[in-house]
N, C-alpha and C positions, 0 to 999 in steps of 0.2 A: 503496499501499501505505500509506501514511502515514495519508491520508484514515483509510482503514477504523480503522487505529491510534487515530486520535481517535476514532472515533464509540465505539470502545470503550470508548475508558476514560472519556470519557465518558458512556456508559450505565449504564457498572457504579459511576462518580459519583455518578451519580442514582440509581440503586436503593440503592448505600448510605448517602445524605443518606435517603432517606425512610422504611429498616428506623431508621434513629437517631431522626427525626424521632416516625415510631408510637411507639417505647419511649419514647423523650419525653414523649408523647403519655399516655401508660399509666402509666404512673408517675407521674402529676399525681390518678389517680383515689387517693387515699388515705383520706378520710374514709367510715366506714361510715353508712346510714342505714336503717332499716326500715322497713320497705315493708307495707301489708296487702293482700290479694286480694279484691277487691272484688265484684268479678265476672268467669268462667269465662264466653268462647264460645267453644264447640267446646273445642278443645287452645290457645284464648289467654286468657290471663287479663289483666285492668286494676286495676293494683297501685296503690292512694292513698299518697300522701306525708305524712310528719306538715306536710311546707312548705307554704304554702299561695299562689298567686301574688300579682301586684300587687294586685284584687283582693280577697282574700282566703277566697278558695273552695281547696280542697284539690288539690296537684295533682295528674295523674293521667296514668300512663304502660302504654301498653299494650307486651307483649312484644317486638315484633321494635324497637320505641323503646328500651327498657330492654338489650338480650341487644349492640344495633348490629350485627348481623350483616344486620339490612336484610331478614332472613326473618320474615313474620308470624306466625311457629307453632311451639311448643314440640317439640322434635325429638322422636320416637316410642320414643326409649329414657331419656328424662327422665321422671320421675312426673308425674303431673295434680297440677296445682296446686288448692284447694279456695278456697271462697269461705270468710275469715275465716282462712286461712294467712299466718304472717308470713313474709318473704321477708327475707335480708339484701341489702344493694345499697349498691353505694360510688358516691362520684362525687364532681369536686375541686373543691377552694373555693369557698364561693360560689357552685356550681351544680348545687345540687339535680334541677332539670330534665334535666341531662346524668345522671344516674345511670343505672348496668349491674350487672348480674351477676357477681359476683367471679369466676366461671369461665368469663367471654364473651371471655375476652382470649387470643390465640391469640399468644405470647411463641415457641414453637416457630418460626413464620408468620416471624416477623421476625426472629428470625435467623438463618434462609436467607435471607432478603432480604438481609439484610447481608451474607455470609457472599459469598453468590452476587455481587451487585454488590460488593465485593472481589477476588473471581479474577478479573473481568470487566476490574477497573479493572488489574488486574495483567496482566495479558495482555496491555489493548490499548497500557500503559506501554511491555511486553517488547518485541512489534511493532513501535514505534517504535522503539523505542532498535536496534531489529537493521533497521530499515530504513532509520536515520541512518547508523549504520558500516556497513553492507556499500557497499562500494569500487562505482562509478558504474561502469556498462559500458559501454566505449567504442563509440563513436558508431561505425557501419561507416564506411568510408572508401568512397566511392561508387568501381567499378570504372572508369575510363577503359576506352571503346569502342574496339577495334580501330580505326586508321586503313585506311579504304581505297585500295587508291593511286589515283594518281591517274588518270580517263578516257586513255584512249588514243587519237587520232584512225586510222584504220582506211583510210587510200586508196581510193577505186575506179575 
């Protein structure tokens, strides 16, 4: 039972650290930048940033790279972008190529991850303490087999 408690505590600790790391990453996105939609491929806009790369070409970002969700299409409930639209993005200092939409962060998921991690860690620690303080069961004493009386010789 102690092993299960240790695994629960470690899992909770890792979930909590993951949530805190995501939250810290979200907080690095502070600087605003304005991008312009230069092309719309179906529902997928391509944004052009005012920043340039090392060669001097303007940086371009596809929606999936901007949202950070890994989904390369605009959700159905979001209005479509038109060529020439200005869109406000945010990025970490010195990394305009890592720009994201302002509403692409899921803070509720991060807070749920931290809460579940803390609860799991607390359950694991509590289970470990319970298992540690529980009195050990006395090992059952082996019962001696009843002795058979010695064999008697019967005369013929």
